[in-house]
C-alpha positions as CSV (number, residue, x, y, z in Angstrom):
1,X,-4.2,-20.3,20.7
2,X,-6.0,-17.3,19.1
3,X,-9.4,-17.7,17.7
4,X,-9.8,-18.2,13.9
5,X,-13.6,-18.1,14.0
6,X,-15.9,-15.2,14.8
7,X,-18.9,-15.1,17.1
8,X,-22.3,-16.3,16.0
9,X,-23.6,-12.7,16.0
10,X,-22.2,-12.4,12.4
11,X,-25.4,-13.9,11.0
12,X,-26.4,-10.9,9.0
13,X,-23.0,-9.7,8.1
14,X,-22.1,-11.3,4.8
15,X,-19.5,-10.3,2.2
16,X,-20.7,-7.5,-0.1
17,X,-20.2,-9.7,-3.2
18,X,-22.2,-12.7,-2.0
19,X,-24.9,-13.5,-4.6
20,X,-28.4,-13.6,-3.3
21,X,-30.1,-15.2,-6.3
22,X,-29.5,-18.1,-8.7
23,X,-26.7,-17.2,-11.1
24,X,-26.1,-18.0,-14.7
25,X,-23.0,-19.9,-15.9
26,X,-21.6,-16.5,-17.1
27,X,-22.2,-15.1,-13.6
28,X,-20.4,-18.0,-12.1
29,X,-17.4,-17.5,-14.3
30,X,-17.4,-13.8,-13.6
31,X,-17.5,-14.4,-9.8
32,X,-14.7,-17.0,-10.0
33,X,-12.4,-14.8,-12.1
34,X,-13.1,-11.8,-9.8
35,X,-12.1,-14.1,-6.9
36,X,-9.0,-15.1,-8.8
37,X,-8.0,-11.4,-9.0
38,X,-9.0,-10.6,-5.4
39,X,-7.1,-13.6,-4.0
40,X,-4.0,-13.0,-6.2
41,X,-4.3,-16.1,-8.4
42,X,-4.4,-13.6,-11.3
43,X,-2.2,-10.5,-10.8
44,X,-1.7,-7.4,-12.9
45,X,0.1,-8.2,-16.1
46,X,-0.9,-11.9,-16.2
47,X,-2.0,-13.0,-19.7
48,X,-4.4,-15.8,-20.5
49,X,-6.8,-17.0,-23.2
50,X,-10.5,-17.8,-23.2
51,X,-9.6,-21.4,-24.0
52,X,-7.4,-21.6,-20.9
53,X,-10.2,-20.3,-18.6
54,X,-12.7,-22.5,-20.3
55,X,-10.6,-25.6,-19.7
56,X,-9.8,-24.7,-16.1
57,X,-13.4,-24.0,-15.1
58,X,-15.0,-26.7,-17.3
59,X,-17.3,-24.5,-19.2
60,X,-17.7,-23.4,-22.9
61,X,-16.1,-20.3,-24.2
62,X,-19.4,-18.4,-24.5
63,X,-19.9,-17.8,-20.8
64,X,-16.2,-17.1,-20.4
65,X,-16.3,-14.4,-23.0
66,X,-19.4,-12.9,-21.5
67,X,-17.7,-12.8,-18.1
68,X,-14.5,-11.3,-19.5
69,X,-16.4,-8.5,-21.3
70,X,-18.1,-7.7,-18.0
71,X,-14.8,-7.6,-16.2
72,X,-13.4,-5.4,-19.0
73,X,-16.2,-2.9,-18.5
74,X,-15.4,-2.8,-14.8
75,X,-11.7,-2.1,-15.6
76,X,-10.2,-5.4,-14.4
77,X,-8.9,-6.8,-17.7
78,X,-8.3,-5.8,-21.3
79,X,-8.4,-7.7,-24.6
80,X,-5.0,-8.0,-26.3
81,X,-5.8,-10.1,-29.4
82,X,-8.5,-12.5,-30.5
83,X,-9.3,-14.6,-27.4
84,X,-6.2,-13.2,-25.6
85,X,-6.6,-11.1,-22.4
86,X,-4.5,-9.4,-19.7
87,X,-5.1,-8.4,-16.1
88,X,-4.8,-4.6,-16.1
89,X,-2.2,-2.8,-14.0
90,X,-3.3,-1.0,-10.9
91,X,-4.7,2.5,-11.5
92,X,-3.4,4.2,-8.3
93,X,-5.0,7.6,-9.2
94,X,-8.4,5.9,-9.3
95,X,-7.8,4.1,-6.0
96,X,-7.0,7.5,-4.4
97,X,-10.3,8.9,-5.6
98,X,-12.2,5.8,-4.4
99,X,-10.7,6.1,-0.9
100,X,-11.7,9.8,-0.8
101,X,-15.3,8.8,-1.7
102,X,-15.3,6.0,0.9
103,X,-14.2,8.5,3.6
104,X,-17.1,10.9,2.7
105,X,-19.6,8.1,2.8
106,X,-18.5,6.5,6.0
107,X,-18.1,9.7,8.0
108,X,-21.5,10.8,6.9
109,X,-22.9,7.4,8.1
110,X,-21.1,7.9,11.4
111,X,-22.6,11.3,11.9
112,X,-26.1,9.9,11.3
113,X,-25.6,7.0,13.6
114,X,-24.5,9.4,16.3
115,X,-27.6,11.6,15.9
116,X,-30.5,11.4,18.3
117,X,-33.2,11.3,15.6
118,X,-33.1,9.5,12.2
119,X,-32.7,11.6,9.0
120,X,-36.0,11.9,7.1
121,X,-36.6,8.9,4.9
122,X,-34.0,6.8,6.7
123,X,-34.5,3.8,8.9
124,X,-31.4,3.3,11.1
125,X,-30.5,-0.3,12.1
126,X,-28.6,-0.1,15.4
127,X,-28.8,-3.9,15.8
128,X,-26.1,-4.1,13.2
129,X,-23.8,-2.1,15.5
130,X,-24.4,-4.8,18.2
131,X,-23.4,-7.5,15.8
132,X,-20.2,-5.5,14.9
133,X,-19.5,-5.1,18.6
134,X,-19.6,-8.9,19.1
135,X,-16.8,-9.2,16.6
136,X,-14.5,-6.3,17.3
137,X,-15.0,-5.5,21.0
138,X,-13.3,-8.6,22.3
139,X,-10.3,-9.4,24.4
140,X,-6.9,-9.8,22.7
141,X,-7.0,-13.6,23.2
142,X,-10.3,-13.8,21.4
143,X,-9.0,-12.0,18.3
144,X,-8.7,-13.9,15.0
145,X,-5.1,-14.0,13.5
146,X,-6.1,-15.2,10.1
147,X,-5.4,-12.3,7.7
148,X,-7.8,-13.4,5.0
149,X,-10.7,-13.8,7.5
150,X,-10.0,-10.4,9.2
151,X,-9.8,-8.8,5.7
152,X,-13.3,-10.1,5.0
153,X,-14.6,-9.0,8.4
154,X,-13.0,-5.6,7.8
155,X,-15.1,-5.2,4.6
156,X,-18.2,-6.2,6.5
157,X,-17.5,-3.7,9.3
158,X,-17.3,-0.7,7.0
159,X,-20.2,-1.8,4.8
160,X,-22.4,-2.5,7.9
161,X,-21.6,1.0,9.3
162,X,-23.0,2.6,6.2
163,X,-25.9,0.1,6.0
164,X,-26.9,0.8,9.6
165,X,-27.3,4.5,8.8
166,X,-30.3,3.6,6.8
167,X,-29.7,5.3,3.4
168,X,-30.0,2.6,0.7
169,X,-28.4,4.6,-2.0
170,X,-25.4,5.5,0.1
171,X,-25.0,1.8,1.0
172,X,-25.2,0.8,-2.7
173,X,-22.5,3.2,-3.7
174,X,-20.3,2.2,-0.8
175,X,-20.6,-1.5,-1.8
176,X,-19.5,-0.6,-5.3
177,X,-16.5,1.2,-3.9
178,X,-15.7,-1.7,-1.7
179,X,-15.7,-4.1,-4.7
180,X,-13.3,-1.9,-6.6
181,X,-10.7,-1.5,-3.9
182,X,-10.9,-5.1,-2.5
183,X,-7.7,-6.4,-3.9
184,X,-5.7,-3.4,-2.6
185,X,-7.3,-3.7,0.9
186,X,-6.5,-7.4,1.0
187,X,-2.8,-6.8,0.3
188,X,-2.9,-4.6,3.4
189,X,-3.8,-7.7,5.5
190,X,-0.8,-9.6,4.4
191,X,1.0,-7.7,7.2
192,X,0.4,-9.1,10.7
193,X,0.7,-5.7,12.4
194,X,-2.3,-4.4,10.4
195,X,-4.5,-7.1,12.0
196,X,-3.9,-5.9,15.5
197,X,-4.2,-2.2,14.4
198,X,-7.5,-3.0,12.7
199,X,-9.0,-4.5,15.8
200,X,-7.9,-1.6,18.0
201,X,-9.1,1.1,15.5
202,X,-12.5,-0.6,14.8
203,X,-13.1,-0.9,18.6
204,X,-12.4,2.8,19.1
205,X,-14.7,3.8,16.3
206,X,-17.5,1.6,17.6
207,X,-17.2,3.0,21.1
208,X,-17.3,6.5,19.8
209,X,-20.5,5.8,17.9
210,X,-22.1,4.0,20.8
211,X,-21.4,7.1,22.9
212,X,-22.8,9.3,20.2
213,X,-19.6,11.3,19.9
214,X,-19.9,12.2,16.2
215,X,-16.8,14.4,16.0
216,X,-14.6,11.7,17.6
217,X,-16.1,8.9,15.5
218,X,-15.4,10.9,12.3
219,X,-11.9,11.8,13.3
220,X,-11.1,8.1,14.1
221,X,-12.6,7.0,10.8
222,X,-10.6,9.5,8.8
223,X,-7.4,8.4,10.5
224,X,-8.3,4.7,10.0
225,X,-9.1,5.0,6.3
226,X,-6.2,7.4,5.8
227,X,-3.7,4.9,7.2
228,X,-5.0,2.3,4.8
229,X,-4.9,4.8,1.9
230,X,-1.3,5.6,2.8
231,X,-0.4,1.9,2.6
232,X,-1.9,1.7,-0.9
233,X,0.7,4.2,-2.1
234,X,3.5,1.9,-1.0
235,X,2.2,-1.2,-2.9
236,X,4.5,-2.6,-5.6
237,X,4.0,-5.4,-8.1
238,X,6.6,-7.3,-6.1
239,X,4.2,-7.3,-3.1
240,X,1.4,-8.6,-5.3
241,X,3.5,-11.5,-6.5
242,X,4.6,-12.3,-2.9
243,X,0.9,-12.3,-1.9
244,X,0.2,-14.8,-4.8
245,X,3.0,-17.0,-3.7
246,X,1.7,-17.0,-0.1
247,X,-1.6,-18.5,-1.3
248,X,0.1,-21.5,-2.7
249,X,-1.7,-21.0,-6.0
250,X,-0.5,-20.2,-9.5
251,X,-2.4,-18.5,-12.3
């Protein structure tokens, strides 16, 4: 039986959206609604009211409204009428631009990680690469076959590569990009073939970085991100609804 749990070396690799401080009630509602979108309980086109969210989450309408305004500013929802909201359709042109930005950030990080000396003002964290290796450089029988879990580890892999390069501003921008493309990337992991491909490609990228082969690492990263970007172009609303049905939840 294939493993559904990762090695203990994941200690410092947490999801990019994990809150590190005590949150307000509005923050809690915001995070829950964002999870609802990211886990396909709410899909593009779904309509709902503040009262419905308030009753479902057991909170007053004030924090619900605050959370929805924040999600509106981020481009996830729009207001239709008084207290009525809709999940916005996917903006594929914006996704294309975010993937292009992601490729620039990650290949730059790979080049820095392959360099012999740190860039001025940066503190590289090569220990993070060892933690990634403990997850991705494993035998086929040790691989996880849970798509949701591998999707989360995939996010951590790419964020950790940029973080390890030691540029805090690059890492901050990359985390923002990761947040904005999360739902699209998770759709990709509803396909079993993508799990095996992700393990293989991550392993190749890590080995190239460990060997300090910058050109090869960048080429592999471009191909890896490009294949995911190509899958985005094939996504339909039908796939989104299938993904929601597979979770066993309804909005």
